[in-house]
C-alpha positions in Angstrom: -23.3 88.6 -62.4 -25.7 85.9 -63.2 -27.9 85.7 -66.4 -31.5 86.7 -65.8 -34.4 88.4 -67.6 -34.4 92.1 -68.6 -35.4 94.6 -66.0 -37.1 96.9 -68.4 -40.5 97.7 -66.8 -40.1 95.4 -64.0 -40.0 98.1 -61.4 -42.2 100.6 -63.0 -44.4 102.4 -60.4 -42.1 101.3 -57.5 -40.6 103.8 -55.1 -37.3 105.2 -56.3 -35.5 103.7 -53.4 -36.8 100.2 -54.2 -35.6 100.5 -57.8 -32.2 101.5 -56.8 -31.9 98.9 -54.1 -33.2 96.1 -56.3 -31.0 96.9 -59.3 -27.9 97.3 -57.2 -28.3 94.5 -54.7 -29.7 91.7 -56.7 -27.1 89.9 -58.9 -29.7 87.8 -60.6 -31.2 90.9 -62.3 -29.3 91.4 -65.5 -29.0 95.0 -66.6 -27.6 96.8 -69.7 -26.9 100.3 -70.4 -27.0 102.1 -73.7 -23.4 101.9 -75.1 -23.6 105.4 -76.7 -23.0 107.8 -73.8 -25.9 110.3 -73.5 -24.2 112.5 -71.0 -22.5 115.8 -71.8 -18.9 115.1 -72.7 -17.5 117.7 -70.3 -19.4 116.4 -67.2 -18.3 114.1 -64.4 -21.4 111.9 -65.2 -20.0 111.3 -68.6 -16.8 110.0 -67.2 -18.6 107.8 -64.8 -21.0 106.5 -67.4 -18.0 105.5 -69.6 -16.6 103.5 -66.7 -19.7 101.6 -65.9 -21.7 101.3 -69.2 -20.5 97.7 -69.7 -21.9 96.6 -66.3 -24.3 93.6 -66.4 -25.4 93.8 -62.7 -25.6 96.4 -60.0 -22.4 95.2 -58.3 -20.4 96.0 -61.4 -21.9 99.6 -61.6 -20.8 100.3 -58.0 -17.3 98.6 -58.5 -16.7 100.6 -61.7 -17.5 104.0 -60.2 -21.2 104.4 -60.7 -23.5 105.4 -57.8 -27.0 104.8 -56.6 -28.1 108.1 -58.1 -26.5 107.3 -61.5 -28.5 104.1 -61.7 -31.7 105.9 -60.8 -31.2 108.7 -63.2 -30.2 106.2 -66.1 -33.3 104.1 -65.4 -35.7 107.0 -65.4 -34.1 108.3 -68.6 -34.3 105.0 -70.3 -30.5 104.6 -70.6 -30.7 101.3 -68.6 -32.5 98.1 -69.6 
């Protein structure tokens, strides 16, 4: 993943599909997740978040077990910057 500017607010107002596609497909968009896991500890999403929370680009998220829906949810909830 290449270094780039934060994505916070970059895609506000864009269609959900556009947000997910841009964040996952564009290695030049640097991303960062909150390091404190906000998910329920007994959930499958908690385990996935633990696996991908150190990701710095979309390719990392997917390679480390995250999904498009995880990225969209985390972006909408503010867990992703």
